[in-house]
C-alpha positions as CSV (number, residue, x, y, z in Angstrom):
1,M,-53.0,217.4,60.3
2,N,-55.4,220.2,59.4
3,Q,-58.7,218.7,60.6
4,R,-60.1,219.5,64.1
5,D,-58.2,217.4,66.6
6,N,-60.7,215.9,69.0
7,S,-57.9,215.1,71.4
8,I,-57.4,218.8,72.1
9,D,-61.1,219.1,72.9
10,I,-60.9,216.1,75.3
11,L,-57.9,217.6,77.1
12,R,-59.8,220.9,77.5
13,G,-62.7,218.9,78.8
14,F,-60.5,217.3,81.4
15,A,-59.4,220.8,82.4
16,I,-63.0,222.0,82.7
17,F,-63.7,219.1,85.1
18,A,-60.8,220.2,87.3
19,M,-61.7,223.9,87.0
20,V,-65.2,223.4,88.2
21,A,-64.1,221.5,91.3
22,A,-61.2,224.0,92.0
23,N,-63.3,227.1,91.7
24,M,-66.3,225.7,93.7
25,S,-64.0,224.5,96.5
26,A,-63.3,228.1,97.6
27,H,-66.9,228.4,98.9
28,N,-68.4,224.9,98.9
29,Y,-65.6,222.5,100.1
30,A,-64.6,222.5,103.8
31,E,-61.0,223.4,104.4
32,P,-58.2,222.4,104.7
33,H,-58.3,220.9,101.2
34,P,-56.4,217.6,101.0
35,F,-53.2,217.7,99.0
36,W,-54.5,215.3,96.3
37,F,-57.4,217.7,95.6
38,R,-55.0,220.6,95.4
39,I,-53.0,218.7,92.7
40,Y,-56.2,217.9,90.8
41,G,-57.5,221.5,90.9
42,S,-54.1,222.8,89.7
43,F,-54.3,221.0,86.4
44,A,-56.9,223.3,84.9
45,A,-55.2,226.7,84.5
46,P,-51.9,225.6,82.9
47,T,-53.8,223.4,80.5
48,F,-56.2,226.2,79.4
49,V,-53.4,228.7,78.9
50,F,-51.1,226.2,77.2
51,L,-53.9,225.1,74.8
52,A,-54.8,228.7,73.9
53,G,-51.3,229.2,72.6
54,L,-51.2,225.8,71.0
55,M,-54.2,226.7,68.8
56,V,-52.4,229.9,67.7
57,G,-49.5,227.7,66.6
58,F,-51.8,225.3,64.9
59,T,-53.7,228.1,62.9
60,T,-50.4,229.9,62.1
61,F,-49.0,226.7,60.6
62,H,-52.1,225.8,58.6
63,K,-53.8,229.1,57.8
64,S,-52.7,232.6,56.9
65,Y,-54.8,234.6,59.3
66,P,-53.6,238.2,59.7
67,L,-52.6,239.6,63.1
68,S,-56.0,241.4,63.2
69,Y,-57.8,238.0,63.5
70,Y,-55.9,237.3,66.7
71,L,-56.3,240.8,68.0
72,K,-60.1,240.7,67.6
73,R,-60.4,237.3,69.2
74,G,-58.0,238.3,72.0
75,L,-60.0,241.5,72.7
76,L,-63.3,239.6,72.9
77,V,-61.8,237.1,75.4
78,M,-60.5,240.0,77.5
79,L,-63.9,241.7,77.3
80,A,-65.5,238.5,78.6
81,G,-63.1,238.7,81.5
82,A,-63.9,242.3,82.1
83,C,-67.7,241.6,82.1
84,I,-67.2,238.8,84.6
85,D,-65.2,241.1,86.9
86,M,-67.8,243.8,86.7
87,F,-71.1,241.9,86.7
88,C,-70.2,238.8,88.7
89,W,-67.6,240.0,91.2
90,G,-68.4,243.7,91.3
91,A,-64.7,244.4,90.7
92,L,-62.8,247.0,88.7
93,P,-61.9,245.3,85.4
94,F,-58.2,244.7,84.4
95,A,-57.1,245.0,88.0
96,T,-56.8,241.5,89.4
97,F,-55.7,239.9,86.0
98,D,-58.1,237.0,85.7
99,V,-57.1,234.0,83.5
100,L,-59.1,235.4,80.6
101,Y,-57.0,238.5,80.5
102,V,-53.7,236.6,80.0
103,I,-55.3,234.2,77.5
104,G,-56.8,237.2,75.5
105,L,-53.4,239.0,75.6
106,S,-51.5,235.9,74.6
107,L,-53.4,235.4,71.3
108,P,-52.0,238.4,69.3
109,V,-48.7,238.2,71.2
110,A,-48.2,234.6,70.3
111,K,-49.0,235.4,66.7
112,L,-46.3,238.1,66.7
113,V,-43.7,235.8,68.4
114,M,-44.4,233.0,66.0
115,M,-43.4,235.4,63.2
116,L,-39.9,235.7,64.7
117,Q,-36.9,233.4,64.0
118,K,-37.0,230.1,66.0
119,W,-34.1,231.0,68.4
120,V,-35.8,234.4,69.2
121,R,-39.0,232.6,70.0
122,V,-37.2,230.3,72.4
123,G,-35.4,233.2,74.0
124,V,-38.7,235.2,74.6
125,I,-40.3,232.1,76.2
126,G,-37.2,231.4,78.3
127,L,-37.0,235.0,79.5
128,L,-40.7,235.0,80.6
129,F,-40.1,231.9,82.8
130,L,-36.6,232.7,84.0
131,L,-37.4,236.3,85.0
132,T,-40.3,235.2,87.1
133,P,-38.4,234.2,90.3
134,V,-36.2,237.2,89.9
135,L,-39.1,239.7,89.7
136,Q,-40.9,237.8,92.6
137,H,-37.8,238.2,94.7
138,Y,-37.0,241.8,94.0
139,L,-40.5,243.2,93.7
140,G,-42.1,240.9,96.3
141,Y,-45.0,238.5,95.8
142,N,-48.2,239.5,97.7
143,E,-50.2,236.5,98.9
144,A,-53.4,238.5,98.8
145,V,-54.8,240.0,95.6
146,A,-56.1,243.6,95.8
147,E,-59.5,243.6,94.2
148,P,-60.7,247.3,93.8
149,S,-64.5,247.6,94.0
150,L,-66.1,248.9,90.8
151,K,-68.8,250.6,92.9
152,L,-66.3,252.4,95.1
153,F,-64.2,253.4,92.1
154,L,-67.2,255.0,90.4
155,S,-68.1,256.9,93.5
156,E,-64.8,257.7,95.2
157,G,-62.1,257.2,92.5
158,W,-59.0,255.1,92.6
159,Q,-58.4,252.9,95.7
160,G,-54.7,252.6,95.5
161,A,-54.2,249.0,94.3
162,V,-50.9,248.4,92.6
163,V,-52.4,247.1,89.4
164,W,-49.1,247.1,87.3
165,K,-47.5,244.7,89.9
166,Q,-50.5,242.4,89.8
167,F,-50.4,242.5,86.0
168,L,-46.7,241.5,86.1
169,I,-46.2,239.1,89.0
170,D,-48.8,238.7,91.7
171,G,-52.3,239.0,90.2
172,W,-54.3,235.8,89.8
173,F,-52.6,235.0,86.4
174,P,-49.7,237.5,85.9
175,V,-47.8,237.9,82.7
176,F,-44.7,236.4,84.4
177,P,-44.8,233.5,83.8
178,W,-48.3,232.7,82.5
179,L,-47.8,234.5,79.1
180,G,-44.8,232.2,78.7
181,V,-47.1,229.2,79.1
182,S,-49.2,230.3,76.2
183,L,-46.2,231.1,74.0
184,L,-44.7,227.7,74.8
185,G,-48.0,226.2,73.7
186,A,-47.8,228.1,70.4
187,Y,-44.3,226.8,69.9
188,I,-45.4,223.3,70.6
189,G,-48.4,223.7,68.3
190,T,-46.2,224.5,65.3
191,L,-43.8,221.7,66.2
192,R,-46.7,219.3,66.4
193,C,-47.9,220.3,63.0
194,S,-44.5,220.3,61.3
195,L,-43.5,216.8,62.4
196,P,-45.2,213.5,61.6
197,I,-47.8,213.1,64.3
198,D,-46.4,209.8,65.7
199,K,-42.9,211.3,65.9
200,A,-44.3,214.5,67.6
201,N,-46.2,212.4,70.1
202,A,-43.2,210.3,70.9
203,V,-41.2,213.5,71.6
204,F,-43.9,214.9,73.8
205,A,-44.4,211.7,75.7
206,F,-40.7,211.3,76.4
207,G,-40.1,214.9,77.2
208,G,-43.3,215.1,79.3
209,T,-42.3,212.0,81.3
210,V,-38.9,213.4,82.1
211,M,-40.4,216.8,83.1
212,L,-43.1,215.2,85.3
213,T,-40.7,212.8,87.0
214,A,-38.1,215.5,87.6
215,G,-40.8,217.8,88.9
216,I,-42.2,215.2,91.4
217,V,-38.8,214.3,92.7
218,L,-37.8,218.0,93.2
219,W,-41.2,218.7,94.8
220,V,-40.6,215.9,97.4
221,V,-37.0,217.0,98.0
222,T,-37.5,220.8,98.3
223,K,-41.0,220.9,99.8
224,P,-41.9,224.3,98.4
225,V,-43.9,226.7,100.5
226,L,-47.5,226.8,99.2
227,V,-50.2,229.4,100.0
228,E,-53.9,229.6,99.5
229,R,-55.8,232.6,98.2
230,E,-59.3,233.3,99.4
231,G,-60.0,229.6,99.7
232,Y,-58.5,228.7,96.3
233,S,-55.9,226.1,97.0
234,E,-54.2,225.5,93.6
235,L,-50.5,225.0,93.8
236,F,-49.5,228.0,91.7
237,Y,-49.6,230.6,94.4
238,P,-47.0,231.8,93.7
239,P,-46.4,230.4,90.2
240,T,-43.0,228.7,90.3
241,L,-40.8,227.1,87.7
242,L,-41.1,223.8,89.7
243,F,-44.9,224.0,89.3
244,F,-44.7,224.4,85.6
245,L,-42.0,221.8,85.1
246,T,-44.3,219.3,86.9
247,F,-47.7,220.2,85.5
248,L,-46.7,221.0,81.9
249,G,-44.9,217.7,81.9
250,G,-48.2,216.0,82.7
251,V,-50.0,218.1,79.9
252,F,-47.3,216.9,77.4
253,V,-47.9,213.3,78.3
254,L,-51.7,213.6,78.0
255,L,-51.4,215.6,74.7
256,A,-49.5,212.6,73.2
257,A,-51.6,209.8,74.8
258,L,-55.1,211.3,74.0
259,Y,-54.4,211.4,70.3
260,Y,-54.5,207.6,70.1
261,V,-57.8,207.3,72.0
262,R,-59.5,210.4,70.7
263,E,-62.3,208.4,69.0
264,S,-63.4,206.8,72.3
265,K,-67.1,207.2,73.0
266,L,-66.4,207.7,76.7
267,L,-63.9,210.5,76.0
268,W,-66.4,212.1,73.7
269,F,-68.3,213.2,76.8
270,F,-65.3,215.4,77.8
271,S,-64.9,216.7,74.2
272,V,-68.4,218.3,74.5
273,Y,-67.1,220.5,77.3
274,G,-63.9,221.3,75.4
275,K,-65.6,222.5,72.2
276,S,-67.3,225.3,74.2
277,S,-64.6,226.0,76.8
278,L,-65.1,229.8,77.0
279,L,-68.9,229.4,77.4
280,M,-68.3,226.8,80.1
281,Y,-66.0,229.2,82.0
282,I,-68.6,232.0,81.8
283,M,-71.6,229.9,82.7
284,H,-69.7,228.2,85.5
285,T,-68.7,231.6,87.0
286,V,-72.3,232.9,86.8
287,F,-73.6,229.7,88.5
288,N,-71.0,229.9,91.2
289,V,-71.6,233.6,92.0
290,Y,-75.4,233.7,91.8
291,I,-76.4,230.1,92.8
292,F,-73.8,228.0,94.5
293,N,-72.1,230.7,96.6
294,V,-75.6,232.0,97.7
295,F,-77.8,228.9,98.2
296,F,-75.3,226.2,99.0
297,G,-73.1,225.8,102.0
298,T,-69.7,224.3,102.8
299,Y,-69.5,220.5,102.6
300,T,-67.2,217.6,103.3
301,L,-66.0,215.6,100.4
302,P,-69.2,213.5,99.7
303,G,-71.5,216.5,99.7
304,F,-69.1,218.6,97.7
305,A,-68.7,215.9,95.1
306,A,-72.4,215.6,94.7
307,V,-72.9,219.4,94.3
308,C,-70.0,219.6,91.9
309,M,-71.2,216.7,89.7
310,A,-74.7,218.3,89.5
311,H,-73.1,221.5,88.3
312,L,-71.0,219.6,85.7
313,V,-74.1,217.8,84.4
314,I,-75.9,221.1,83.9
315,L,-72.9,222.6,82.1
316,W,-72.6,219.5,79.8
317,F,-76.2,219.8,78.7
318,I,-75.8,223.5,78.0
319,A,-72.7,222.8,75.9
320,Y,-74.3,220.0,74.0
321,A,-77.5,222.0,73.3
322,V,-75.4,225.0,72.0
323,Q,-73.3,222.7,69.8
324,Y,-76.4,221.0,68.4
325,L,-78.2,224.3,67.6
326,K,-75.2,225.9,66.0
327,K,-74.1,222.9,63.9
328,G,-73.6,223.9,60.3
329,K,-74.2,227.6,60.9
330,K,-71.8,230.4,60.3
331,L,-71.8,232.5,63.4
332,P,-70.8,236.2,63.9
333,L,-67.3,236.5,65.4
334,V,-68.6,237.4,68.9
335,L,-70.8,234.3,69.1
336,S,-68.1,232.1,67.5
337,V,-65.6,233.1,70.2
338,I,-68.0,232.7,73.1
339,L,-69.9,229.6,72.0
340,G,-66.8,227.9,70.4
341,G,-66.2,227.4,66.7
């Protein structure tokens, strides 16, 4: 399988639908958020990070891109995250560790790890997950994220945030365990390419069902303590092994199932989002900061759903227009990364 797999774009599109609702809810959805909504919003981040790695595995299997290819793309993704921090949030870049940082970092790291022997790859991925609760226990997990102001930094200097700790374990998307999610995606990507697709999907469907079922049962039995951060109510604060067991199980099941319905005209709607996922993230953040957080209030579910759908419709037309205009054109690397290609 060396053609573009539309099922991956559809899965990204699902994640964008969840991401828009989850991110808007911090300012536009009255709290407390119902548990079903917290589950829904929690689907986006692990899917994005996992698929970023999966595409490294895919290209590593089919194409002989050098490490520099992934370094350039990774740096551009991280630069996009830095620009969002500075120009949207007024925050010092590389301090809170936004999701684009861990995705950008994971691209060259995944390429390097995929060059190792299989047992070493599994060991690296396992360590990133297994060390997470250990580091959270001994270093402590701060519920609040310190967000140093860029303006204050330029005028007064460093403000004392423990950036290295946020980078490792308690930023928005710390290396432990989110880097492991992307590396797992890269491993699964090579496995999906090396096996006959029907066999690969059967493995993912079975394994994902077992993971999802076990995760739900353990979740009900253990009732883990969940926190919210600044109105964001996803279930990965803190990121736990139980969370990833459950949600990655769901991603595996969808990864297998969507392959067989990838030509559906209804699902094509979602693939438009997925083909320009980074652009969708950037535009969504800009709209949130400068429009929805400023001119819109806090609503109960019907009002919030209406505002959210209006935002999603606008984003869809932006994505569709961009894809129409760039069709058949070879874009510079920067535009290719941002617009999708």
